[in-house]
C-alpha positions as CSV (number, residue, x, y, z in Angstrom):
1,X,-203.8,66.0,-169.2
2,X,-206.3,68.7,-168.4
3,X,-206.7,71.7,-170.7
4,X,-205.1,74.9,-169.4
5,X,-207.0,78.1,-169.3
6,X,-205.7,81.6,-168.5
7,X,-208.3,84.0,-167.0
8,X,-207.4,87.6,-166.3
9,X,-209.1,89.3,-163.3
10,X,-210.0,85.9,-162.0
11,X,-210.0,86.7,-158.3
12,X,-213.3,88.6,-158.1
13,X,-216.7,89.0,-159.7
14,X,-217.1,87.7,-163.2
15,X,-213.6,86.4,-163.3
16,X,-213.9,84.4,-160.2
17,X,-217.2,82.9,-161.5
18,X,-215.5,82.0,-164.7
19,X,-212.5,80.4,-162.9
20,X,-214.8,78.3,-160.8
21,X,-217.0,77.2,-163.8
22,X,-213.9,76.2,-165.8
23,X,-212.5,74.2,-162.9
24,X,-215.8,72.4,-162.5
25,X,-215.5,71.4,-166.2
26,X,-212.0,69.9,-165.5
27,X,-209.8,72.8,-166.7
28,X,-206.6,73.6,-165.0
29,X,-206.9,77.4,-164.6
30,X,-204.3,80.1,-164.0
31,X,-205.6,83.5,-162.9
32,X,-203.7,86.7,-163.6
33,X,-204.8,89.8,-161.7
34,X,-203.6,92.6,-159.5
35,X,-204.4,90.4,-156.5
36,X,-202.0,87.7,-157.8
37,X,-199.3,90.4,-158.3
38,X,-199.8,90.7,-162.1
39,X,-199.9,94.1,-163.8
40,X,-201.8,94.2,-167.1
41,X,-200.2,97.6,-167.8
42,X,-196.7,96.0,-167.9
43,X,-196.1,94.7,-171.4
44,X,-193.0,92.8,-170.4
45,X,-195.0,91.1,-167.6
46,X,-197.5,89.9,-170.2
47,X,-194.7,88.4,-172.3
48,X,-193.2,86.8,-169.2
49,X,-196.5,85.3,-168.1
50,X,-197.2,83.7,-171.5
51,X,-193.6,82.5,-171.8
52,X,-194.0,80.8,-168.4
53,X,-196.9,78.6,-169.5
54,X,-196.1,75.1,-170.7
55,X,-199.2,75.2,-173.0
56,X,-202.4,77.1,-173.4
57,X,-205.8,76.0,-174.6
58,X,-208.1,78.9,-173.6
59,X,-207.5,82.6,-173.0
60,X,-210.3,84.5,-171.3
61,X,-209.7,88.3,-171.3
62,X,-211.9,89.4,-168.5
63,X,-210.0,92.0,-166.4
64,X,-210.8,95.6,-167.0
65,X,-211.8,98.9,-165.5
66,X,-215.2,100.7,-165.6
67,X,-215.4,104.3,-164.4
68,X,-217.9,106.9,-165.3
69,X,-217.8,110.7,-165.6
70,X,-219.3,113.4,-167.9
71,X,-217.0,114.3,-170.8
72,X,-215.9,117.5,-169.2
73,X,-214.6,115.6,-166.2
74,X,-213.1,112.7,-168.1
75,X,-209.4,113.2,-167.6
76,X,-206.5,112.2,-169.9
77,X,-205.5,109.6,-167.2
78,X,-209.0,108.1,-167.1
79,X,-209.1,107.8,-170.9
80,X,-205.6,106.3,-171.1
81,X,-206.3,103.8,-168.3
82,X,-209.5,102.5,-169.9
83,X,-207.8,102.1,-173.3
84,X,-204.8,100.4,-171.7
85,X,-206.7,97.9,-169.5
86,X,-209.9,97.3,-171.6
87,X,-208.4,97.2,-175.1
88,X,-204.6,97.2,-175.3
89,X,-204.0,94.5,-172.6
90,X,-206.4,92.0,-174.3
91,X,-204.7,92.7,-177.7
92,X,-201.2,92.1,-176.2
93,X,-202.4,88.9,-174.5
94,X,-204.0,87.6,-177.7
95,X,-200.9,88.3,-179.7
96,X,-198.5,86.8,-177.2
97,X,-200.7,83.7,-176.6
98,X,-201.3,83.0,-180.2
99,X,-198.4,80.6,-180.8
100,X,-199.4,78.5,-177.8
101,X,-203.1,78.5,-178.8
102,X,-202.2,77.4,-182.3
103,X,-200.5,74.3,-180.8
104,X,-203.6,73.4,-178.9
105,X,-206.1,71.0,-180.5
106,X,-208.9,73.4,-179.3
107,X,-207.2,76.8,-179.0
108,X,-209.8,79.4,-178.0
109,X,-210.0,83.1,-177.1
110,X,-213.0,84.5,-175.2
111,X,-213.1,88.2,-174.6
112,X,-215.5,89.7,-172.0
113,X,-216.6,93.0,-173.4
114,X,-219.8,94.9,-172.6
115,X,-223.1,96.1,-174.1
116,X,-221.4,99.5,-173.8
117,X,-219.1,98.2,-176.5
118,X,-222.1,97.8,-178.8
119,X,-224.2,100.9,-178.1
120,X,-222.4,103.3,-175.8
121,X,-224.1,105.4,-173.2
122,X,-223.9,108.7,-171.3
123,X,-221.0,109.4,-168.9
124,X,-219.0,106.4,-170.1
125,X,-217.1,107.8,-173.1
126,X,-213.8,106.2,-172.1
127,X,-215.3,102.9,-171.0
128,X,-217.5,102.6,-174.1
129,X,-214.7,103.5,-176.5
130,X,-212.4,100.9,-175.0
131,X,-215.1,98.2,-175.1
132,X,-215.9,99.1,-178.7
133,X,-212.3,98.6,-179.4
134,X,-212.4,95.2,-177.7
135,X,-215.4,94.1,-179.7
136,X,-213.7,95.3,-182.9
137,X,-210.6,93.4,-182.0
138,X,-212.6,90.3,-181.3
139,X,-214.5,90.5,-184.6
140,X,-211.3,91.1,-186.5
141,X,-209.5,88.1,-184.9
142,X,-212.5,85.9,-185.6
143,X,-212.3,86.8,-189.2
144,X,-208.5,86.3,-189.4
145,X,-207.7,83.3,-187.4
146,X,-208.6,79.9,-188.8
147,X,-207.0,77.6,-186.3
148,X,-208.0,79.5,-183.1
149,X,-211.7,80.1,-182.1
150,X,-212.5,83.7,-181.0
151,X,-215.8,84.6,-179.3
152,X,-216.9,87.5,-177.1
153,X,-219.5,88.2,-174.5
154,X,-221.2,91.5,-173.9
155,X,-223.0,91.7,-170.5
156,X,-225.0,94.6,-169.3
157,X,-224.6,95.8,-165.7
158,X,-223.4,92.9,-163.6
159,X,-223.7,92.4,-159.9
160,X,-220.0,92.8,-159.2
161,X,-217.4,94.9,-157.4
162,X,-217.2,97.2,-160.5
163,X,-220.9,97.9,-160.2
164,X,-220.5,98.4,-156.4
165,X,-218.0,101.1,-157.2
166,X,-220.4,102.7,-159.7
167,X,-223.2,102.6,-157.1
168,X,-221.0,104.3,-154.5
169,X,-220.1,107.0,-157.0
170,X,-223.7,107.6,-157.8
171,X,-224.6,107.8,-154.1
172,X,-221.8,110.3,-153.5
173,X,-222.4,112.5,-156.5
174,X,-226.2,112.3,-156.9
175,X,-227.2,112.0,-153.3
176,X,-229.3,108.9,-153.8
177,X,-229.7,106.1,-151.4
178,X,-227.7,103.0,-152.2
179,X,-230.8,100.9,-153.0
180,X,-232.1,103.5,-155.4
181,X,-228.8,103.9,-157.2
182,X,-228.5,100.1,-157.6
183,X,-232.1,99.9,-158.8
184,X,-231.4,102.6,-161.4
185,X,-228.5,100.6,-162.8
186,X,-230.5,97.4,-162.8
187,X,-233.3,99.2,-164.7
188,X,-230.9,100.0,-167.5
189,X,-230.7,96.2,-168.3
190,X,-233.7,95.1,-170.4
191,X,-234.2,92.2,-168.0
192,X,-234.8,94.8,-165.2
193,X,-232.1,93.3,-162.9
194,X,-228.3,93.0,-162.6
195,X,-226.7,90.2,-164.5
196,X,-225.2,87.6,-162.2
197,X,-221.5,86.7,-162.6
198,X,-222.4,83.0,-162.9
199,X,-224.6,83.8,-165.9
200,X,-221.5,85.2,-167.7
201,X,-219.5,82.1,-166.6
202,X,-222.3,79.9,-168.0
203,X,-222.0,81.7,-171.3
204,X,-218.2,81.0,-171.3
205,X,-218.8,77.3,-170.7
206,X,-221.4,77.1,-173.4
207,X,-219.0,78.6,-175.9
208,X,-216.2,76.2,-175.1
209,X,-218.5,73.2,-175.2
210,X,-219.9,74.0,-178.6
211,X,-217.9,74.3,-181.8
212,X,-217.8,77.6,-183.6
213,X,-216.1,81.0,-183.8
214,X,-217.1,84.6,-184.2
215,X,-220.0,84.3,-181.8
216,X,-221.3,87.4,-180.0
217,X,-223.2,86.6,-176.8
218,X,-225.2,89.5,-175.4
219,X,-226.4,89.2,-171.8
220,X,-228.8,92.0,-170.7
């Protein structure tokens, strides 16, 4: 019987690449995202989702939101939504999935955080705070759980739909050409380019193929 993985946000970008990579390794994969009618803001929906699974070997918390604004223009709603999607939802999923993961011979949690969760940055107070929370959650669970592996991946700017929206916002607010806006984001990664979704997926595969827990993978 194939191992079963649950990937949030698995229909686009990083999540889609992770789903494809896991299936290529023989995993049965279930994706939970808005495009599949799943609402990460609904706590009861999270419980129903986990209770509907016959088993679970791998949970990948990938779904999230990334919006930017100066502090003065960061609304309560923007703050609340980042905390809810980028921090609270992964916490709820980890807690709900724990009994199933403990029953697995190789129960694993992999959280997709961000380099913003390690060092912050201008105009991303809500996003960085939420990703710091996700990194802190991951580190705490890795220290606490003995029978479930917990690792986390921190990519820089990724060539994804989230970045496309950031580029569009920069174009609109700063009056830059799209190519220039994208180039500026790419330059913020030490590698000088946008990280590819398949690179994040490859990091997930490497983590599940090698024994260990408490590993932090930085991709920038």
